[in-house]
C-alpha positions as CSV (number, residue, x, y, z in Angstrom):
1,M,0.1,0.1,-0.1
2,T,1.2,3.5,-0.7
3,A,2.0,5.9,2.3
4,V,-0.7,8.3,3.2
5,Q,0.1,11.9,4.1
6,V,-0.9,11.5,7.8
7,H,-1.8,14.5,9.7
8,H,0.7,16.0,12.3
9,V,1.2,19.1,14.6
10,E,4.5,20.7,15.2
11,D,5.6,22.5,18.4
12,G,9.0,24.2,19.3
13,D,11.9,25.3,17.6
14,P,12.1,24.1,13.8
15,D,15.7,23.9,14.0
16,A,16.0,21.8,17.2
17,P,16.4,18.1,17.3
18,A,13.1,16.5,16.1
19,V,11.2,14.0,18.2
20,L,8.3,12.4,16.6
21,M,5.5,11.1,18.9
22,A,3.1,8.4,17.9
23,G,0.1,7.4,20.0
24,S,-2.3,4.6,21.2
25,L,-4.9,3.0,19.1
26,G,-7.9,4.8,19.3
27,S,-6.1,8.2,20.2
28,T,-5.3,11.5,18.4
29,V,-2.2,13.7,18.6
30,D,-4.0,15.4,21.6
31,M,-2.9,12.4,23.8
32,W,0.5,14.1,24.0
33,E,-0.7,17.4,25.4
34,P,1.1,16.9,28.8
35,Q,4.5,16.4,27.1
36,V,4.3,19.2,24.7
37,A,5.2,22.3,26.5
38,V,8.2,20.5,28.3
39,L,9.5,18.9,25.3
40,A,9.2,22.0,23.1
41,E,11.5,24.0,25.2
42,R,14.5,21.7,23.8
43,F,13.0,20.0,20.7
44,R,11.0,20.2,17.5
45,V,8.1,18.3,18.6
46,V,6.1,16.4,15.8
47,R,2.9,14.5,17.0
48,V,1.2,12.4,14.4
49,D,-2.3,10.9,13.7
50,T,-1.7,7.4,12.8
51,R,-3.8,6.5,9.5
52,G,-7.3,6.0,10.1
53,H,-7.1,8.1,13.3
54,G,-7.8,11.9,14.0
55,R,-7.3,14.0,11.1
56,S,-5.2,11.6,9.0
57,P,-6.7,9.8,5.8
58,V,-8.5,6.7,6.3
59,P,-7.6,4.5,3.5
60,D,-9.4,1.1,2.9
61,G,-8.1,-1.9,4.9
62,P,-6.1,-4.0,5.6
63,Y,-3.3,-2.3,7.0
64,A,0.1,-3.8,7.4
65,L,2.6,-2.6,10.2
66,D,4.9,-1.5,7.4
67,D,2.2,0.8,5.9
68,L,2.3,2.7,9.2
69,V,6.1,2.8,9.1
70,D,6.0,3.9,5.5
71,D,3.6,6.9,6.8
72,V,6.0,7.9,9.3
73,V,9.0,7.8,6.7
74,D,7.1,9.8,4.3
75,L,6.3,12.5,7.1
76,L,10.0,12.6,8.2
77,D,10.8,13.0,4.4
78,R,8.1,15.8,3.9
79,L,9.4,17.8,6.9
80,G,13.1,17.4,6.0
81,V,14.1,15.4,9.0
82,D,16.6,12.7,8.2
83,R,16.9,11.6,11.8
84,A,14.5,11.9,14.9
85,H,14.1,10.9,18.3
86,V,11.0,8.7,18.3
87,V,8.4,8.2,21.3
88,G,5.7,5.6,20.8
89,L,2.9,4.3,23.2
90,S,1.0,1.1,22.4
91,L,0.5,1.0,18.6
92,G,2.7,4.0,18.3
93,G,5.3,2.1,20.2
94,I,4.9,-1.0,17.8
95,T,5.4,1.2,14.8
96,A,8.4,2.9,16.4
97,M,10.0,-0.4,17.1
98,R,9.5,-1.6,13.5
99,L,10.9,1.6,12.2
100,A,13.9,1.2,14.4
101,A,14.5,-2.2,13.2
102,R,13.8,-1.5,9.4
103,E,15.2,2.1,9.1
104,P,17.8,2.3,11.9
105,H,19.4,5.5,10.1
106,R,16.2,7.4,10.6
107,V,16.0,6.8,14.6
108,D,18.4,8.7,17.0
109,R,16.8,7.5,20.3
110,L,14.0,5.5,21.0
111,A,11.2,5.6,23.9
112,L,8.7,2.8,24.1
113,L,5.7,3.5,26.4
114,C,3.1,0.7,27.3
115,T,3.6,-1.4,24.2
116,S,4.3,-5.0,23.2
117,S,6.3,-6.9,20.8
118,R,3.7,-9.6,20.4
119,F,0.5,-10.2,22.0
120,P,-0.2,-13.3,23.7
121,S,-3.9,-13.3,22.7
122,P,-4.1,-12.2,19.3
123,Q,-7.7,-13.5,18.9
124,A,-8.7,-10.8,21.3
125,W,-7.6,-8.2,18.6
126,R,-9.7,-10.0,15.8
127,D,-12.7,-10.0,18.1
128,R,-12.4,-6.2,18.7
129,A,-11.9,-5.6,15.0
130,A,-15.0,-7.5,14.4
131,A,-17.1,-5.8,17.1
132,V,-16.1,-2.4,15.7
133,R,-16.9,-3.3,12.1
134,A,-20.3,-4.6,13.3
135,A,-21.4,-1.9,15.6
136,G,-18.9,1.1,15.5
137,T,-16.3,2.4,17.7
138,A,-18.8,3.9,20.0
139,S,-19.7,0.4,21.0
140,I,-16.2,-0.5,22.3
141,A,-15.3,3.0,23.8
142,E,-16.4,2.5,27.4
143,A,-14.7,-0.9,27.6
144,V,-11.3,0.4,26.2
145,V,-11.2,3.6,28.3
146,Q,-11.6,1.5,31.2
147,R,-8.1,0.0,30.5
148,W,-6.4,3.3,29.8
149,F,-6.9,4.7,33.3
150,T,-6.7,3.4,36.9
151,D,-9.7,3.2,39.2
152,D,-8.3,6.0,41.0
153,L,-8.2,8.3,38.1
154,R,-11.5,7.3,36.9
155,A,-12.9,7.8,40.3
156,R,-11.6,11.4,40.7
157,A,-11.4,12.7,37.2
158,P,-14.5,11.4,35.5
159,Q,-14.0,14.3,32.8
160,V,-10.9,12.8,31.6
161,V,-12.6,9.2,31.1
162,A,-15.5,11.0,29.3
163,R,-13.2,12.9,26.8
164,W,-11.1,10.1,25.8
165,G,-14.1,7.7,25.4
166,A,-15.4,10.3,23.0
167,V,-12.1,10.4,21.2
168,I,-12.3,6.6,20.9
169,A,-16.0,6.9,19.7
170,A,-15.1,9.3,17.2
171,T,-12.3,7.4,15.6
172,S,-13.2,5.9,12.1
173,D,-14.6,2.3,12.2
174,E,-12.4,1.2,9.1
175,G,-9.0,2.9,10.6
176,Y,-9.5,1.5,14.2
177,A,-10.5,-2.0,12.9
178,S,-8.0,-2.2,10.4
179,C,-5.4,-1.2,12.8
180,A,-6.7,-3.6,15.5
181,T,-6.3,-6.6,12.9
182,L,-2.6,-5.9,12.2
183,L,-2.0,-5.9,16.0
184,A,-3.4,-9.5,16.0
185,D,-0.8,-10.7,13.3
186,M,2.3,-8.5,14.8
187,D,5.4,-10.2,16.0
188,L,8.5,-8.1,16.5
189,T,10.3,-10.8,18.4
190,D,13.2,-11.0,15.5
191,D,13.3,-7.2,15.1
192,L,14.1,-6.3,18.8
193,P,17.8,-7.5,18.5
194,R,18.5,-5.5,15.4
195,I,17.3,-2.1,17.2
196,T,20.4,-0.1,17.5
197,A,18.8,3.1,19.0
198,P,19.4,3.7,22.8
199,T,16.1,2.7,24.0
200,L,13.9,3.5,27.0
201,V,11.3,1.2,27.8
202,V,8.4,2.5,30.1
203,A,5.9,0.0,31.6
204,A,2.8,1.1,33.8
205,A,2.4,-1.0,37.0
206,E,-1.3,-1.2,36.5
207,D,-1.5,-1.5,32.8
208,P,-4.0,-4.2,31.8
209,A,-3.5,-3.9,28.2
210,T,0.2,-4.0,27.9
211,P,1.3,-5.5,31.5
212,P,5.0,-4.8,32.7
213,D,6.1,-8.4,31.6
214,Q,5.4,-7.5,28.2
215,L,7.7,-4.6,28.6
216,R,10.3,-6.5,30.3
217,T,10.5,-8.8,27.2
218,I,11.0,-5.7,25.1
219,A,13.9,-4.5,27.4
220,A,15.4,-7.7,27.7
221,A,15.6,-8.3,23.7
222,V,16.7,-4.7,22.9
223,P,20.4,-4.3,23.0
224,G,21.5,-1.9,26.2
225,A,17.6,-1.0,26.7
226,R,16.8,0.4,30.1
227,L,13.4,-0.3,31.9
228,E,11.3,1.8,34.2
229,V,8.1,0.9,35.7
230,V,5.7,3.7,36.9
231,D,3.5,3.2,39.9
232,A,0.0,4.2,40.1
233,A,-0.7,4.5,36.3
234,A,-2.6,2.3,33.7
235,H,-2.3,2.0,29.9
236,L,-2.1,6.0,29.0
237,V,0.8,6.2,31.5
238,N,1.9,9.9,29.7
239,L,-1.5,11.0,30.9
240,E,-2.0,9.5,34.2
241,R,1.5,10.3,35.3
242,P,3.0,13.1,33.1
243,D,5.4,14.3,35.8
244,V,7.3,11.0,35.9
245,V,7.1,10.6,32.1
246,N,8.0,13.9,31.1
247,A,11.4,13.6,33.6
248,L,12.4,10.3,32.0
249,L,11.7,11.3,28.4
250,L,13.8,14.7,29.0
251,E,16.4,12.6,30.6
252,H,16.5,10.0,27.9
253,L,16.3,12.2,24.8
254,G,18.4,15.0,26.1
255,R,21.5,12.6,26.7
């Protein structure tokens, strides 16, 4: 499939080192809001909507993981960025790992948050894609957002949960289902040892979607990778614990 021109938002000095940020299935560029101000003081921050998400085009499926990587490479080329730091969470982290293994010359430093190199229950993704195709993203939004945040955050900040449930529900059915299907078939086991970028791996202690053991697997296989486990956070660790995540990203990307 041909690369599509995905939507992106830029912040910071255009002459500073670039940081590309790719987010979770069902999210938009807005999920990185807590990181923008901090990172933009030192970097050219480029946030991207995955194909089928947010304001990016929604090509007909099926999608392959390399299609998502091609989209990112096309974006870097359009921006005139030869080499960037890459930060990815969940689906964005999966895209980032494949990019770093396939196009090592394009990735400076890599940060992988709440992601996986291979899901132990691939049928769950096929089932979710089927549910979306049958009844739309609104039908799964409540269940998905429950996994994004801890019980504590959902109790004290219901408006956050409502906001992100609405974002999931607004995601294209085709885009969501096609991305979910590619996650079922995804296996980056052989790619991990080929990653040469200095890599930070961040797990969330209460993440039911990509539990810490999945991040430990990544950190053990990527040469020289460093693992950090963040307490009191679920899948969207960057939204729930921005203080910790921002400090980790600044320290890693600023080396």
